MARKEVO-566869 format. One record per residue: chain; y, x, z of N, C-alpha, C, O, CB in turn; residue in one letter. Coordinates in steps of 0.02 Angstrom, whole numbers, always signed. Glycine has a CB too. Example, Ala and Ser with C-alpha at 12.3 -4.5 7.8 and 13.67 -1.06 7.14 Angstrom:
// MARKEVO-566869
NODE   ch      n_y      n_x      n_z     ca_y     ca_x     ca_z      c_y      c_x      c_z      o_y      o_x      o_z     cb_y     cb_x     cb_z   aa
NODE    A     -284     +660     +390     -225     +615     +390     -165     +660     +390     -166     +712     +423     -224     +565     +452    A
NODE    A     -112     +642     +354      -53     +684     +357       +2     +645     +394      +57     +670     +402      -30     +704     +286    S
// end
This chain:
// MARKEVO-566869
NODE   ch      n_y      n_x      n_z     ca_y     ca_x     ca_z      c_y      c_x      c_z      o_y      o_x      o_z     cb_y     cb_x     cb_z   aa
NODE    A     -608    +8252    +9051     -549    +8289    +9032     -554    +8360    +9059     -587    +8373    +9109     -485    +8254    +9059    M
NODE    A     -522    +8406    +9024     -524    +8477    +9041     -452    +8502    +9047     -408    +8479    +9012     -564    +8518    +8989    K
NODE    A     -442    +8549    +9093     -377    +8582    +9099     -381    +8646    +9059     -423    +8689    +9072     -357    +8595    +9174    T
NODE    A     -336    +8653    +9011     -334    +8711    +8966     -267    +8746    +8969     -216    +8715    +8981     -350    +8691    +8895    L
NODE    A     -268    +8812    +8959     -207    +8850    +8948     -212    +8878    +8877     -262    +8909    +8859     -197    +8907    +9002    M
NODE    A     -158    +8868    +8838     -159    +8890    +8768      -88    +8903    +8744      -40    +8877    +8772     -194    +8839    +8723    F
NODE    A      -83    +8942    +8691      -19    +8956    +8658      -18    +8915    +8594      -67    +8911    +8558      -10    +9033    +8643    T
NODE    A      +40    +8884    +8582      +44    +8838    +8525     +116    +8838    +8498     +163    +8846    +8536      +22    +8766    +8545    I
NODE    A     +123    +8828    +8432     +190    +8826    +8403     +225    +8761    +8424     +192    +8713    +8443     +187    +8830    +8326    S
NODE    A     +291    +8761    +8420     +329    +8702    +8439     +307    +8641    +8398     +298    +8587    +8425     +404    +8714    +8429    H
NODE    A     +299    +8650    +8333     +280    +8594    +8289     +210    +8567    +8306     +200    +8507    +8311     +282    +8616    +8215    Q
NODE    A     +162    +8612    +8316      +94    +8591    +8333      +93    +8555    +8400      +55    +8507    +8410      +47    +8652    +8333    Q
NODE    A     +134    +8578    +8447     +138    +8546    +8513     +164    +8475    +8506     +138    +8428    +8536     +183    +8587    +8561    F
NODE    A     +216    +8466    +8466     +244    +8400    +8454     +192    +8353    +8424     +189    +8294    +8442     +305    +8404    +8409    E
NODE    A     +152    +8378    +8377     +100    +8337    +8346      +47    +8315    +8397      +25    +8258    +8395      +67    +8376    +8289    E
NODE    A      +28    +8361    +8442      -20    +8342    +8494       +9    +8289    +8540      -26    +8243    +8561      -41    +8404    +8535    L
NODE    A      +73    +8296    +8556     +106    +8246    +8598     +107    +8178    +8564      +96    +8127    +8597     +178    +8269    +8616    M
NODE    A     +121    +8176    +8499     +122    +8113    +8462      +53    +8080    +8461      +48    +8019    +8461     +147    +8125    +8391    C
NODE    A       +1    +8120    +8459      -68    +8095    +8459      -91    +8075    +8529     -145    +8047    +8537     -115    +8147    +8430    Q
NODE    A      -51    +8089    +8579      -70    +8078    +8649     -134    +8115    +8668     -176    +8090    +8705      -78    +8003    +8663    R
NODE    A     -139    +8176    +8641     -198    +8217    +8654     -196    +8248    +8723     -248    +8266    +8751     -205    +8271    +8601    A
NODE    A     -136    +8255    +8750     -128    +8287    +8816     -114    +8233    +8868      -65    +8196    +8863      -71    +8339    +8814    L
NODE    A     -158    +8229    +8916     -152    +8178    +8968      -97    +8195    +9018      -58    +8151    +9039     -218    +8169    +9004    S
NODE    A      -93    +8258    +9037      -42    +8280    +9084      -26    +8354    +9071      -71    +8394    +9061      -65    +8270    +9158    R
NODE    A      +38    +8370    +9071      +59    +8439    +9063      +74    +8466    +9132     +118    +8442    +9167     +122    +8445    +9016    I
NODE    A      +36    +8518    +9152      +46    +8547    +9218     +101    +8600    +9217     +140    +8605    +9264      -19    +8578    +9243    H
NODE    A     +103    +8640    +9164     +151    +8695    +9159     +165    +8709    +9086     +119    +8707    +9044     +126    +8759    +9196    H
NODE    A     +227    +8724    +9070     +245    +8743    +9002     +296    +8799    +9005     +344    +8795    +9043     +272    +8682    +8961    I
NODE    A     +286    +8850    +8965     +332    +8907    +8961     +352    +8915    +8888     +310    +8924    +8844     +299    +8973    +8989    E
NODE    A     +417    +8912    +8875     +443    +8921    +8808     +450    +8996    +8794     +487    +9030    +8830     +511    +8884    +8798    D
NODE    A     +416    +9021    +8743     +420    +9092    +8726     +481    +9107    +8683     +490    +9164    +8661     +357    +9114    +8690    L
NODE    A     +522    +9057    +8671     +584    +9067    +8634     +578    +9049    +8561     +524    +9044    +8533     +606    +9138    +8641    G
NODE    A     +637    +9041    +8531     +639    +9021    +8460     +618    +9077    +8413     +598    +9064    +8357     +709    +8997    +8443    H
NODE    A     +623    +9139    +8436     +602    +9195    +8395     +526    +9192    +8385     +501    +9202    +8330     +622    +9263    +8428    V
NODE    A     +489    +9178    +8439     +416    +9173    +8435     +394    +9103    +8414     +340    +9095    +8386     +384    +9189    +8502    R
NODE    A     +438    +9053    +8426     +423    +8983    +8408     +358    +8959    +8438     +318    +8926    +8404     +421    +8975    +8331    D
NODE    A     +347    +8975    +8502     +285    +8955    +8534     +296    +8937    +8607     +344    +8958    +8639     +233    +9011    +8529    Q
NODE    A     +249    +8896    +8632     +245    +8880    +8703     +178    +8905    +8730     +129    +8910    +8693     +252    +8803    +8715    Y
NODE    A     +177    +8922    +8794     +114    +8931    +8830     +108    +8869    +8874     +151    +8856    +8916     +113    +8999    +8873    V
NODE    A      +55    +8830    +8863      +47    +8765    +8894      -16    +8764    +8938      -68    +8789    +8917      +44    +8709    +8841    V
NODE    A      -10    +8736    +8997      -68    +8719    +9038      -68    +8643    +9044      -21    +8614    +9071      -66    +8754    +9110    T
NODE    A     -120    +8612    +9017     -121    +8539    +9014     -192    +8511    +9023     -242    +8545    +9010      -92    +8515    +8947    A
NODE    A     -194    +8450    +9046     -255    +8412    +9051     -266    +8379    +8982     -225    +8340    +8959     -252    +8358    +9108    L
NODE    A     -322    +8396    +8950     -336    +8375    +8881     -393    +8324    +8881     -444    +8333    +8913     -354    +8436    +8837    V
NODE    A     -382    +8270    +8845     -434    +8219    +8838     -492    +8247    +8797     -482    +8283    +8748     -405    +8155    +8804    R
NODE    A     -553    +8230    +8818     -614    +8256    +8785     -614    +8245    +8710     -633    +8289    +8672     -676    +8223    +8815    E
NODE    A     -592    +8186    +8688     -594    +8170    +8616     -543    +8210    +8576     -544    +8209    +8514     -581    +8096    +8607    E
NODE    A     -497    +8246    +8610     -446    +8285    +8575     -455    +8360    +8584     -412    +8399    +8562     -378    +8264    +8600    H
NODE    A     -510    +8381    +8614     -521    +8453    +8625     -521    +8492    +8559     -490    +8545    +8555     -587    +8464    +8661    L
NODE    A     -555    +8467    +8508     -557    +8502    +8444     -487    +8509    +8413     -471    +8561    +8384     -604    +8465    +8395    D
NODE    A     -447    +8457    +8418     -379    +8459    +8390     -337    +8512    +8426     -299    +8548    +8393     -345    +8391    +8396    A
NODE    A     -344    +8518    +8491     -307    +8568    +8529     -330    +8638    +8509     -290    +8683    +8499     -315    +8557    +8605    V
NODE    A     -395    +8647    +8504     -423    +8712    +8485     -399    +8733    +8415     -381    +8790    +8404     -500    +8711    +8488    I
NODE    A     -400    +8686    +8368     -379    +8701    +8300     -305    +8718    +8295     -286    +8761    +8255     -395    +8642    +8254    E
NODE    A     -264    +8686    +8334     -191    +8696    +8330     -166    +8755    +8372     -110    +8778    +8362     -156    +8633    +8353    R
NODE    A     -207    +8780    +8418     -187    +8835    +8461     -180    +8900    +8423     -217    +8913    +8376     -237    +8844    +8519    S
NODE    A     -131    +8940    +8444     -121    +9006    +8413     -170    +9057    +8441     -181    +9109    +8411      -48    +9030    +8425    A
NODE    A     -199    +9042    +8499     -249    +9085    +8529     -308    +9043    +8551     -307    +8981    +8543     -220    +9126    +8589    D
NODE    A     -358    +9074    +8578     -416    +9037    +8602     -398    +9005    +8670     -382    +9040    +8717     -479    +9083    +8609    R
NODE    A     -401    +8938    +8675     -385    +8906    +8739     -432    +8929    +8794     -491    +8942    +8782     -389    +8829    +8732    P
NODE    A     -405    +8934    +8854     -445    +8955    +8912     -449    +8897    +8961     -399    +8864    +8975     -414    +9018    +8946    R
NODE    A     -509    +8885    +8988     -517    +8835    +9040     -486    +8862    +9104     -497    +8920    +9120     -593    +8816    +9051    W
NODE    A     -449    +8822    +9139     -419    +8843    +9202     -429    +8789    +9255     -438    +8731    +9239     -344    +8859    +9193    V
NODE    A     -426    +8810    +9318     -427    +8762    +9373     -355    +8748    +9392     -314    +8795    +9396     -467    +8789    +9435    K
NODE    A     -338    +8686    +9404     -271    +8668    +9424     -275    +8623    +9484     -316    +8578    +9483     -231    +8635    +9366    W
NODE    A     -237    +8631    +9535     -182    +8681    +9541     -210    +8750    +9554     -263    +8759    +9584     -134    +8661    +9597    P
NODE    A     -173    +8798    +9531     -193    +8868    +9541     -183    +8886    +9614     -135    +8863    +9646     -153    +8916    +9496    R
NODE    A     -228    +8925    +9639     -222    +8948    +9708     -186    +9015    +9708     -202    +9059    +9668     -292    +8953    +9742    E
NODE    A     -139    +9023    +9754     -100    +9086    +9758     -138    +9140    +9793     -112    +9195    +9801      -34    +9075    +9792    S
// end
């Protein structure tokens, strides 16, 4: 599994959740209904990496979690 940070529309996020593509959500920021997007940091199952990449509004970035201050 990989920890990714990515921007995704509300609908695409719901579809990933229904597929159980995200093992754990570490952080989520709602960019509002005007933008209709979330910025998500989540642990993604290997078999669902392509689905997350395809549905993301930007290029997902690998991150280490927990973040060190």
